[in-house]
C-alpha positions in Angstrom: 6.8 1.8 76.7 9.6 3.3 74.6 9.2 3.0 70.9 11.8 0.8 69.4 11.2 2.1 66.0 12.9 5.3 67.0 15.9 3.3 68.1 16.5 1.5 64.9 19.7 2.5 63.3 21.0 3.4 59.8 21.4 0.6 57.3 24.3 -0.1 55.0 24.3 -3.4 53.4 28.2 -3.5 53.0 28.9 -1.7 56.2 32.7 -1.5 55.6 33.3 -0.5 59.2 31.4 -3.7 60.2 33.7 -5.7 57.9 34.3 -9.4 58.4 31.6 -9.6 61.0 29.8 -13.1 60.7 26.6 -11.3 59.6 27.2 -8.0 58.0 30.1 -9.0 55.7 29.0 -12.0 54.0 29.5 -13.0 50.2 31.9 -14.7 48.0 34.6 -13.4 45.5 35.4 -16.0 42.8 32.9 -18.5 44.1 30.3 -19.8 41.7 27.3 -17.4 41.5 23.9 -18.5 40.1 23.8 -16.8 36.6 20.1 -16.1 37.4 21.1 -14.1 40.5 19.8 -10.5 40.4 23.3 -9.4 41.2 25.2 -11.8 39.0 26.6 -9.1 36.6 27.6 -6.9 39.5 29.5 -9.8 41.2 31.2 -10.6 37.9 32.4 -7.1 37.6 33.6 -7.2 41.2 35.5 -10.5 40.5 37.3 -8.7 37.6 38.3 -5.8 39.8 39.7 -8.2 42.4 41.8 -10.0 39.6 43.2 -6.6 38.6 44.4 -6.0 42.2 46.0 -9.4 42.7 47.7 -9.3 39.2 49.8 -6.3 40.1 53.5 -7.2 40.7 54.5 -6.6 44.4 57.3 -4.2 43.5 54.8 -2.1 41.7 52.2 -2.0 44.5 50.9 1.4 45.8 48.2 2.6 48.0 46.0 3.4 45.0 46.3 0.1 43.2 46.0 -2.1 46.2 44.3 -0.6 49.4 42.2 2.1 47.7 41.3 -0.3 44.9 39.6 -2.6 47.4 37.7 0.4 48.7 36.8 1.3 45.1 35.5 -2.2 44.2 33.3 -2.4 47.3 31.9 1.1 46.7 31.1 0.2 43.2 29.5 -3.1 44.2 27.3 -1.2 46.6 26.2 1.2 43.9 25.4 -1.8 41.6 23.4 -3.8 44.1 22.0 -1.7 47.0 18.7 -0.7 45.5 17.9 -4.2 44.4 18.5 -5.4 48.0 16.7 -2.4 49.6 13.5 -3.3 47.7 13.2 -6.5 49.7 12.2 -4.3 52.7 9.8 -1.8 50.9 8.5 -3.0 47.6 4.8 -3.9 47.1 5.9 -6.3 44.4 6.5 -9.9 45.9 8.8 -10.7 43.0 11.0 -7.7 43.8 11.0 -8.6 47.4 12.2 -12.2 46.6 14.8 -10.8 44.2 16.1 -8.5 46.9 16.4 -11.3 49.4 18.2 -13.4 46.9 20.5 -10.5 46.0 21.4 -9.8 49.6 22.2 -13.5 50.2 24.4 -13.7 47.1 26.1 -10.3 47.8 26.8 -11.2 51.4 28.3 -14.6 50.5 30.6 -12.9 47.9 31.9 -10.6 50.6 32.6 -13.5 53.0 34.9 -15.2 50.5 36.5 -11.9 49.4 38.1 -11.5 52.8 39.3 -15.1 52.7 41.2 -14.8 49.5 44.9 -15.6 50.2 46.0 -13.8 47.0 44.2 -10.6 48.0 45.5 -10.8 51.5 49.0 -11.4 50.3 48.8 -8.3 48.0 47.7 -6.0 50.8 50.3 -7.6 53.3 53.1 -7.2 50.7 52.3 -3.5 50.5 51.9 -3.0 54.2 55.2 -4.7 54.8 56.9 -1.7 52.9 55.9 0.6 55.8 54.7 3.2 53.3 54.5 6.8 54.3 50.8 7.7 54.2 48.3 10.4 55.2 46.5 9.7 58.5 43.3 8.7 56.7 45.3 6.4 54.3 47.0 4.8 57.4 43.7 4.2 59.0 42.3 2.6 55.9 45.3 0.3 55.6 45.2 -0.8 59.3 41.4 -1.4 59.1 41.8 -3.5 56.0 44.5 -5.7 57.5 42.4 -6.0 60.7 39.5 -7.2 58.5 41.5 -9.9 56.9 42.6 -11.1 60.4 39.0 -11.1 61.6 37.9 -13.0 58.4 40.3 -15.8 59.5 43.4 -15.3 57.4 45.5 -16.5 60.3 43.6 -19.9 60.4 44.5 -23.0 58.7 42.9 -23.6 55.4 40.5 -26.2 56.9 39.4 -23.9 59.7 39.0 -21.1 57.2 36.8 -23.3 55.0 34.6 -24.1 58.0 34.4 -20.4 59.0 33.1 -19.7 55.5 30.5 -22.4 55.8 29.3 -21.1 59.1 29.2 -17.4 57.9 27.2 -18.3 54.9 24.7 -20.3 56.9 24.4 -17.3 59.3 23.7 -15.0 56.3 20.9 -17.3 55.1 19.4 -17.7 58.5 19.6 -13.9 59.2 17.7 -13.1 56.0 15.1 -15.7 56.9 14.8 -14.2 60.4 14.3 -10.7 59.0 11.9 -11.9 56.3 9.8 -13.8 58.9 9.4 -10.5 61.0 8.3 -8.5 57.9 5.8 -11.2 56.9 4.3 -11.6 60.3 0.5 -11.2 60.1 -0.4 -11.3 63.8 -3.8 -9.7 64.4 -6.0 -9.5 67.5 -9.8 -9.5 66.9 -11.5 -7.0 69.1 -14.9 -5.5 69.5 -15.5 -1.8 69.7 -16.3 -2.1 73.4 -12.9 -3.8 73.9 -11.3 -0.8 72.3 -12.8 1.8 74.7 -10.8 4.9 75.1 -9.3 4.9 71.7 -9.8 8.3 69.7 -12.3 8.2 66.9 -9.5 8.7 64.4 -8.2 5.3 65.3 -11.2 3.6 63.7 -10.9 5.7 60.6 -7.4 4.4 59.8 -7.3 2.9 56.2 -5.1 0.0 57.4 -7.4 -1.1 60.2 -9.2 -4.2 58.9 -12.6 -5.4 59.9 -14.5 -8.6 59.8 -18.1 -7.7 60.3 -18.3 -5.8 63.6 -14.9 -7.2 64.8 -11.7 -5.1 64.3 -8.6 -7.0 63.3 -5.9 -5.1 65.1 -2.5 -5.5 63.6 0.9 -5.0 65.2 2.1 -2.0 63.1 2.9 1.0 65.3 -0.1 3.1 64.1 -2.3 0.4 65.6 -0.3 -1.1 68.4 0.9 2.1 70.1 -2.5 3.9 70.3 -3.9 0.8 72.2 -1.0 0.8 74.6 -1.5 4.6 75.1 -5.2 5.1 75.2 -7.2 1.9 75.6 -8.7 1.9 79.1 -9.5 -1.8 79.0 -6.6 -3.6 80.7 -7.6 -6.9 79.3 -7.4 -5.5 75.7 -4.0 -3.9 76.4 -2.8 -7.3 77.8 -4.0 -9.3 74.8 -2.3 -6.9 72.3 0.8 -6.7 74.3 1.2 -10.5 74.5 0.5 -10.8 70.8 3.2 -8.2 70.1 5.7 -10.0 72.2 5.0 -13.2 70.3 5.5 -11.9 66.8 7.9 -14.0 64.7 6.6 -17.2 66.5 8.5 -20.1 67.7 9.9 -20.6 64.2 11.9 -17.5 64.5 13.1 -18.5 68.1 14.5 -21.7 66.5 16.2 -19.7 63.7 17.7 -17.3 66.2 19.1 -20.0 68.4 20.7 -21.7 65.4 22.2 -18.4 64.5 23.6 -18.0 68.0 25.2 -21.3 68.0 26.8 -20.6 64.7 28.1 -17.3 65.8 29.8 -19.0 68.9 31.4 -21.5 66.5 32.8 -18.7 64.5 34.1 -16.9 67.5 35.7 -20.0 68.8 37.4 -20.5 65.4 38.8 -17.0 65.6 40.0 -17.5 69.2 37.5 -15.0 70.8 36.0 -15.9 74.2 32.5 -15.4 72.7 30.7 -13.6 69.9 30.3 -10.4 71.9 34.1 -9.9 72.2 34.3 -10.5 68.4 31.6 -7.9 67.6 32.6 -5.2 70.2 36.4 -5.3 69.3 35.8 -2.8 66.5 33.6 -0.5 68.5 34.3 2.1 71.0 33.7 -0.2 74.0 36.3 -2.8 72.7 35.1 -5.7 74.7 32.1 -7.2 76.5 33.7 -6.4 80.0 33.6 -2.7 79.2 29.9 -3.0 78.3 29.2 -4.8 81.6 31.0 -2.1 83.5 28.9 0.5 81.7 25.7 -1.1 82.8 27.0 -1.8 86.3 27.7 1.9 86.8 24.4 3.0 85.3 21.9 0.6 86.8 22.2 1.6 90.5 21.9 5.3 89.6 18.8 4.7 87.5 17.1 2.2 89.8 16.6 4.7 92.6 14.3 6.9 90.2 12.8 3.8 88.6 11.4 2.8 92.0 9.9 6.2 92.3 8.6 6.0 88.8 7.0 2.6 89.4 5.4 3.9 92.7 3.9 6.9 90.8 2.5 4.7 88.0 1.1 2.2 90.5 -0.6 4.9 92.4 -2.2 6.2 89.2 -3.5 2.7 88.3 -5.0 2.4 91.8 -6.6 5.7 91.4 -7.9 5.1 88.0 -9.2 1.6 88.7 -10.4 2.1 92.3 -8.5 -1.0 93.2 -6.1 -0.3 96.2 -4.2 -3.5 95.6 -3.7 -3.0 91.8 -0.2 -4.0 90.6 1.6 -2.4 87.6 2.1 -4.6 84.6 4.1 -3.9 81.5 1.1 -3.3 79.4 0.0 -0.6 81.8 3.1 1.7 81.5 2.2 3.7 78.5 -1.4 4.1 79.5 -0.6 5.5 82.9 2.1 7.7 81.6 -0.5 9.3 79.4 -3.0 9.2 82.3 -0.6 11.2 84.5 0.3 13.6 81.6 -3.4 14.5 81.4 -4.3 14.6 85.1 -1.1 16.0 86.5 0.4 18.1 83.7 -2.7 19.0 81.5 -1.0 17.3 78.5 -3.4 15.5 76.3 -1.3 13.7 73.6 -4.2 13.7 71.2 -4.3 17.5 71.5 -0.7 17.7 70.9 -1.1 15.8 67.6 -3.5 18.4 66.3 -0.6 20.8 66.2 1.8 18.4 64.4 0.3 17.7 60.9 2.9 15.8 58.9 3.2 18.4 56.1 4.0 21.1 58.6 6.5 18.9 60.4 8.2 18.2 57.1 8.3 21.9 56.3 9.6 22.7 59.8 12.3 19.9 59.8 13.4 20.9 56.3 13.5 24.7 57.1 15.5 24.2 60.3 18.2 21.8 58.8 18.6 23.9 55.6 19.1 27.0 57.7 21.4 25.3 60.2 23.7 23.5 57.8 23.6 25.9 54.7 21.5 23.5 52.6 18.6 23.7 50.1 16.3 20.8 49.4 14.7 20.5 46.0 11.8 17.9 45.5 12.3 16.0 42.2 9.6 13.4 42.8 7.5 14.4 39.8 10.2 13.7 37.3 12.1 10.9 39.1 10.3 7.9 37.6 10.6 9.2 34.0 14.3 9.6 34.7 14.6 6.0 35.6 14.8 6.5 39.3 13.4 3.8 41.6 10.0 4.9 43.0 8.6 1.9 44.8 5.3 3.4 45.9 3.1 6.2 45.1 3.7 7.9 48.5 7.5 7.9 48.1 9.1 11.3 47.6 12.7 12.3 46.4 14.7 15.2 47.2 18.0 16.7 46.1 20.3 18.4 48.6 22.3 21.4 47.5 25.0 23.3 49.3 24.1 27.0 49.5 27.7 28.2 49.7 29.4 26.2 46.9 26.2 25.7 44.8 27.0 22.0 44.5 24.5 19.2 44.6 25.6 17.1 47.6 23.2 14.1 47.4 19.6 12.9 47.5 17.2 11.4 50.0 13.9 9.5 49.7 11.1 9.6 52.3 8.6 6.7 52.7 6.6 7.5 55.8 3.5 5.3 56.1 3.0 1.6 56.9 1.7 -1.0 54.5 1.9 -4.8 54.3 5.3 -6.4 53.9 7.1 -3.2 54.5 9.9 -2.8 57.1 8.1 -2.3 60.3 10.0 0.3 62.3 12.0 3.4 61.3 15.4 3.4 59.8 17.6 5.3 57.4 19.2 3.3 54.6 22.4 4.6 53.0 21.8 3.5 49.4 25.0 5.2 48.1 27.9 6.7 50.1 30.1 9.7 49.4 33.2 8.4 47.5 36.1 10.2 45.9 37.4 8.3 42.8 41.0 8.3 41.5 39.8 10.1 38.3 38.7 13.1 40.4 35.0 12.3 40.2 32.7 11.8 43.2 29.7 9.6 44.0 27.0 11.6 45.7 25.3 10.0 48.6 21.7 8.7 48.4 19.7 8.0 51.6 16.2 6.6 52.3 14.1 7.3 55.3 11.7 4.5 55.9 9.1 5.1 58.7 5.7 4.0 59.8 4.0 7.1 60.9 0.2 7.8 61.6 -1.7 7.7 58.3 -4.2 10.3 57.0 -7.8 9.4 57.5 -10.9 10.4 55.4 -11.5 13.2 57.9 -8.0 14.4 59.0 -4.5 14.8 57.5 -1.7 12.7 58.9 -1.2 14.0 62.5 1.9 12.9 64.3 2.4 12.2 67.9 5.2 14.1 69.5 7.1 10.8 69.8 6.8 10.3 66.0 8.1 13.8 65.4 11.0 13.0 67.6 11.5 9.7 65.6 11.4 11.8 62.4 14.1 14.1 63.6 16.2 11.1 64.8 16.1 9.5 61.5 16.8 12.7 59.6 19.9 13.1 61.8 21.1 9.8 60.2 20.2 11.1 56.8 22.3 14.2 57.3 25.2 12.1 58.5 25.0 10.3 55.2 24.5 13.3 52.9 27.0 15.7 54.5 30.0 13.2 54.5 33.2 14.6 53.0 35.3 11.5 53.7 37.4 10.4 50.6 37.0 6.7 51.2 33.8 4.7 51.1 34.7 2.8 54.2 34.7 5.9 56.3 31.8 7.7 54.6 28.8 9.1 56.5 27.6 6.7 59.1 30.7 4.6 58.7 31.7 5.2 62.3 31.9 2.8 65.3 28.5 1.1 65.8 28.3 2.3 69.3 28.7 6.0 68.2 26.5 5.9 65.1 23.3 6.8 67.0 24.9 9.9 68.7 24.2 12.4 65.9 20.6 11.2 65.5 19.9 11.0 69.2 21.2 14.5 69.7 18.9 15.9 67.0 15.8 14.5 68.9 16.3 17.4 71.4 15.2 20.0 68.9 11.5 18.9 69.2 11.5 19.9 72.9 12.5 23.5 72.3 9.8 26.2 72.2 11.6 28.4 69.7 12.0 25.4 67.4 8.4 24.3 67.8 7.1 27.8 67.1 8.8 27.6 63.7 6.3 24.9 62.4 3.8 23.6 65.0 0.4 24.9 64.0 -3.1 23.5 64.5 -4.1 21.6 61.4 -7.4 23.4 61.1 -7.0 26.9 62.7 -3.3 27.6 62.1 -3.1 28.4 65.8 0.6 28.2 67.0 1.6 25.5 69.5 0.3 26.7 72.9 3.0 27.6 75.4 1.1 26.2 78.4 0.9 22.9 76.5 4.6 22.9 75.8 5.4 23.9 79.4 3.3 20.8 80.6 5.2 18.6 78.2 8.6 19.8 79.3 7.6 19.3 83.0 6.4 15.8 82.2 9.5 15.0 80.1 11.1 12.9 82.9 7.9 11.1 83.8 8.8 7.5 83.9 12.2 8.1 82.4 14.2 5.7 84.6 11.7 2.9 83.9 12.1 3.6 80.2 15.8 3.6 80.6 15.7 0.3 82.4 13.6 -1.1 79.4 16.5 -0.1 77.1 19.0 -1.7 79.6 16.9 -4.9 79.4 17.2 -5.1 75.6 20.9 -4.5 75.8 21.5 -7.1 78.5 19.5 -9.7 76.8 21.5 -9.1 73.6 24.8 -9.3 75.6 23.7 -12.5 77.4 22.8 -14.1 74.1 26.3 -13.4 72.7 28.5 -14.1 75.8 27.8 -17.8 76.0 30.9 -19.5 74.7 29.2 -22.4 73.0 26.0 -20.6 71.9 23.7 -23.2 73.5 21.3 -20.7 74.9 17.6 -21.0 75.7 16.8 -17.5 74.5 13.2 -17.6 76.0 14.5 -18.4 79.4 17.2 -15.8 79.3 14.8 -13.0 78.2 12.2 -14.0 80.9 14.8 -14.2 83.7 16.3 -10.9 82.9 13.0 -9.2 82.5 12.1 -9.3 86.2 15.8 -8.8 87.2 16.4 -5.7 85.1 12.9 -4.2 85.1 10.4 -3.6 87.9 7.8 -6.0 86.6 7.0 -9.7 87.3 8.0 -12.2 84.6 5.3 -12.7 81.9 5.1 -16.4 80.8 4.7 -17.4 77.2 6.4 -14.4 75.7 9.4 -14.4 73.4 10.1 -10.9 72.1 13.3 -12.0 70.7 11.6 -13.7 67.8 10.9 -10.3 66.4 13.9 -8.4 67.8 15.3 -7.3 64.5 18.4 -5.8 66.1 19.7 -9.3 66.6 20.8 -9.5 63.0 23.0 -6.6 62.2 23.2 -5.0 65.6 24.1 -8.3 67.4 26.1 -7.7 70.8 25.5 -4.0 70.0 22.2 -2.9 71.4 24.1 -1.4 74.3 25.3 1.1 71.8 22.0 3.1 72.1 22.7 4.0 75.6 26.5 4.3 75.1 26.0 6.7 72.2 23.3 8.7 74.1 26.0 9.7 76.6 27.9 11.4 73.9 24.7 12.7 72.2 23.7 14.5 75.4 27.1 16.0 75.9 27.3 17.2 72.3 23.8 18.7 72.5 24.8 20.8 75.5 27.5 22.5 73.5 25.2 23.0 70.5 22.6 24.5 72.7 25.1 27.0 74.2 25.8 28.2 70.7 22.2 28.3 69.7 19.8 25.6 68.3 18.8 27.7 65.4 22.2 29.4 64.9 23.7 28.6 61.4 27.2 29.2 62.8 26.6 26.5 65.4 25.2 24.2 62.7 28.2 24.7 60.3 30.6 24.0 63.2 28.8 20.7 64.0 28.6 19.9 60.3 32.3 20.3 59.9 33.5 18.6 63.1 31.1 15.7 63.3 28.9 15.1 60.2 31.4 15.7 57.5 34.1 13.5 58.9 32.3 10.2 59.2 34.7 7.4 60.4 37.9 9.1 59.3 39.0 9.3 62.9 37.8 7.6 66.0 34.5 8.4 67.5 36.0 9.5 70.8 38.4 11.9 69.0 35.5 13.4 67.1 33.6 14.1 70.4 36.8 15.5 72.1 37.4 17.9 69.2 33.8 19.0 69.0 33.6 19.6 72.7 37.1 20.9 73.2 37.4 18.6 76.3 36.9 15.1 77.4 33.3 13.9 77.3 31.3 13.5 80.6 28.2 11.7 81.7 26.5 14.6 83.5 24.3 15.6 80.6 23.1 12.1 80.1 22.1 11.8 83.8 20.2 15.1 83.5 18.5 13.8 80.4 17.1 11.0 82.5 16.0 13.5 85.2 18.8 12.3 87.6 21.6 14.1 89.3 25.0 12.7 90.2 
C-alpha cells in the first residue's frame, strides 16, 4: 500500500497560480470583516492597497502601479496572515487552531471578492488595452491576471456574479470544515497483544500508543497504522485496522464532501464550463479533463499486464504463508506480503534497514548532500528563534537559515516538525509560509518554508529510526522546500512552487531517487549502535525488490486519480461518492469491492487538489525523465546540481512547466524513464 503522506504536495494559502479556483482563492476585498477576526488588520491594510490601485487615473496607469501592485498586495497579505493560518494545522493550543481556521476562512473570502471587484478589473483592463511593451515575465503576469478575473466571473451578469460569490464562500467554509474533521478524527481500534502478533517490540514502546489496561488503542497515524499493515501476521487485525482507516472522517464528512461537489458544479455551470474538472485543469499542463482521461487510457493497459503478475506473485506468497491453497489477496494484505517477499526472496528485512537510518543521521545526510549539490549552507537558529519573536509552536520544532556559499547571501529559512501528535496535520507536506518577492524599492522578501511530517518517534530504548519509505518521503518534501527557498522569480505569483499544479510534484518526486543510490546512502546511512555502514548486500536486495508490486501500487494511484476525476466530471455534482469509489475500486485495482468503506471522507486532496490528483502520475513522467539527465551528470556532482537549480528550481512558474523541462533536458520529454521506473518496458 503506497503511503499517501509522501504524495501530499506543497501548501500555499494564496496559491496565486491557483487563483480564482472555487476553493484556493476565497476571500473578500471591501466586504465587512469581523473586527475580532485574527486577520482583520491585515485585510484592512489590503483594502487600502486596493483603493490605491483603483484611484490611479487610467492615463497614468503603468505595469508597476496596476499589475505589479496587485502582486504586491497579495504577497504582503500572505506575509501578514500565513503563520496564523498555518498554526491551525500544527499548534498544540486549541485557541490558536480555532484562530487559524477563522483566519483562513476570512482570508479566503476576502480573495473571492477581490477578483470580483469591477473597479479593479476595469483598472487592469484599461492598462491591458494599451498593449504595453513588457518583458516576457511581465507579459505572463498580465495575461494570468486577466485570466483570473475571467475565471472569477467578471464576464457574468451582476446577479450571477453575486451567486458565484455566495457559492465560493460556502465552498470555503465547508472545505475548512472537511479538513478540520480529518485532523480531529480520533478513530482507534482496541486490540490485544496477541492480535498484534508479528509487530516489532519497538511498536509497543511508542510514546503515542495508548493503552487501556492490557488493550492497545491503535490510532490511525502513520507510525501506528503503517507497521500493522507491514508486519502484523494476523489477517483479521490487518482487516480491522484497514477498514477503520478507510472510514476516517465518518459519514459526516461524506455529507460535507457531497455538498462541496454540488456547489463546485454550480460554480462551473455559472462560468460556462462543462464540469468542475475542466475549470480546475484549464490552468494546468493537461488543460482539460479529456487530456487526463487520455493519459490514463494510455497508461492503464501498459501497467495492467505487470499488475496481473504482481497480484499472482502476492497471492502465491499468501497461500504459501497461510497454507491455504485457495487464499485470495485482499487490499489489507498487499503491504504485508510485499514485506514477506522482500524477506523471503530478496533477504531484505525492513526492520533491519531501519537500524541504519536513525533520523539524526538522515538529517545530516540530506543536509550535506543538498548543501554540496546546490552551493548552500544551513545554519540552525532554533535556540534563539523564540527569543527573537519567531513562531515555535512545539518543543520539537527546529528552524534553519539557508545561505548561498557563492554570494554569501541569506536566501531563506525552513522549519522542520517531524513527529506525530494529536490534532496535527496527519500526512507529510511542505508549507510555503513566505515566498521570494522583489519589491519596487529594491528590497526582497526571503522565503520561509515548513516541513510537516509524521515520522517514527524515538522510544525509551531507541532513537527515531526511519523506514526507507520515510527517508524517501523526507527527501520528497525537502525537494519542495528547495523549490521554495531557491526561487529567484521577481513576482510572488511565480515564486517557488508557483508552477502548474500537475508539474509541482516533479522536483520533489525526482529527489526521491537519491535514496536508492549506493554512493548517496554511503554518505550517511550508519547503524544506530555500531556505526557500521549500510551493507551493500542489503542495498542490492532492496534495488532488486524495488519493482516488487510496482504496477499494483501504480494502479492504486490511478484509482485515487480516477475517483477524483469522476467526482468532478459530473455536470450537476449530484454524485454518490461512496458508490463511485466502490465501483471504481474493483474496476481500477485487482481487488474485490469492500463494502462499508468511504475513504473519500478523509481524502484531504479533495480540498485544494480537487480534479488534480492525476498530477502525481503526470508530474512523475517529467520527474523520471529529468532524473535520467541528472544521473548522467552525477547525483553528487555540484555542477549538475547548480545546473538543475538554475534551470528548474530558481525559475518557479515564470515560464510554462513544459518549457522548463524542455530547456533542462535539451529535447522533448519522453515517457520511457517513467515506464522503467515502474519496471515496465515499452
